[in-house]
N, C-alpha and C positions, 0 to 999 in steps of 0.2 A: 504494500500500500504506500502511495506517495505521501510525503510530508505535507501538512497544511502549509499554505503559502507564508503564514506568519512564523512558522517553525523551521523554515529552510535553514540548513546548516551553512556555516561560512565556507565558501568554496576554497579548495586548496589552490596552490599556485598553478598546477597543471589544469585544474578545472576552470580557473579564471581565464587561462589562455584560450581554452575552448569556448568559453562564454564570449570572450572578446571577438573571436572569429564569428560566432553566431550573431552577435549584435551588429557586426559590420556587414556580413553577407546576407543575413536573414536566414530563414529556415534552410537547412542544408543536409545533404547526405553525409555519411561517414567519410566517403571518398572526398567530397568537397572540403570538409574540415581538415582531413589529412593533407591534402594537396596545399592548402593555405598554410598550414603549420610547416610543411616541408620547405616552403619558400624562405623561412627564417632559420630553421634548424632541423637536424635529422630527427625523424620520428617514425615509429613502426605503426602501420595501419592497424594491427591488432591491438596495440596499446590505446590508440584513439578510440577504437570501437569499444573496448572494455571500459574506458573512462566514461564514454557517453552512456553506456548501459548503467554504470554505477550512478551517474548523475541523474538519469531518469528515475532510478529507484529512490534517490534522495529528494526528488522533486525539483532539482535545479534546471532540468530541461524537460520538454514534452516530446514524446515520440509519436509520430504519425505513421501507423503501420498499414495504411491503405494501399501504398504503392509497394512494388517489389523491393526497392531500396528504401529502407526506413528514412524518414526525414525528421531531423531534430531541430527544435527551436528553444531558445532561452525561455524559461517560464516567467522571468521577471526582467524589466528593463534595466539598462546599466545603472541608472540613477538609484534605483532601489538597492542594488547590490553595493554600489559605492557608499550609500548611507550605512548599510549594514557593516561593511568593512571599516568605515571611519569610526562608527560607534564602538566596534570591537577594539580597534586600535586605541581609541581614546580611553577606554576602560583599562586595557592591559598595559599600555605604555605611558599614559599620562594621568593615571589615577582619577579618571573621570573628568578631567578639566578640559573644557573646550578651548579656553584661553591658551593653555600649554600646548595643546595639539596644533592650534593655529600658529603660535609662535615657533613651534618646532618645524612645521611645514615651511614657514617663511624663511627661517634661518638655514634650512637645508638647501634651498635654491632661491636665488634672487628673483623676485617677482617683477614683471614689467610694470610700467606706469599704468598701462591699460588694465592689467590684472588687478592691481591695487584699487583702481577706480571701480572696477566691477565688484570687488570684495566690499568696498565701502557702500556701494549702492545696495548690495544684497544684505548687508548688516542693517542698513536703514530700513529696508523692506521688512526684514525679520523683526526688528524692534517695533514696527507699527502693528504687527499682527498680535 
């Protein structure tokens, strides 16, 4: 039985790589996902297949079995997964502090003026809610 959407586990690095492919390509066969990953690094077809099967069991992807080649799609949009990962990271590495998480992210890589303006705008919007 697949997990409820609210209970989805945090994807592993390998699962996140597959999700990224599915988000960019849309619903895809195992072969499509494998070929996309192969453009960046060596990967075995059987490994990609097994990971997609596990991800379907976890509820991270949906599998359409209507066609001969099963088609997989991410069960959640990238923003949902990013929020889940950011929340998990904030709890584990920053003791639950959003301020520390943001400062850590900004100190890890210099943000452009445009990114800083966008962050300010988003904070203003967040504060108004």
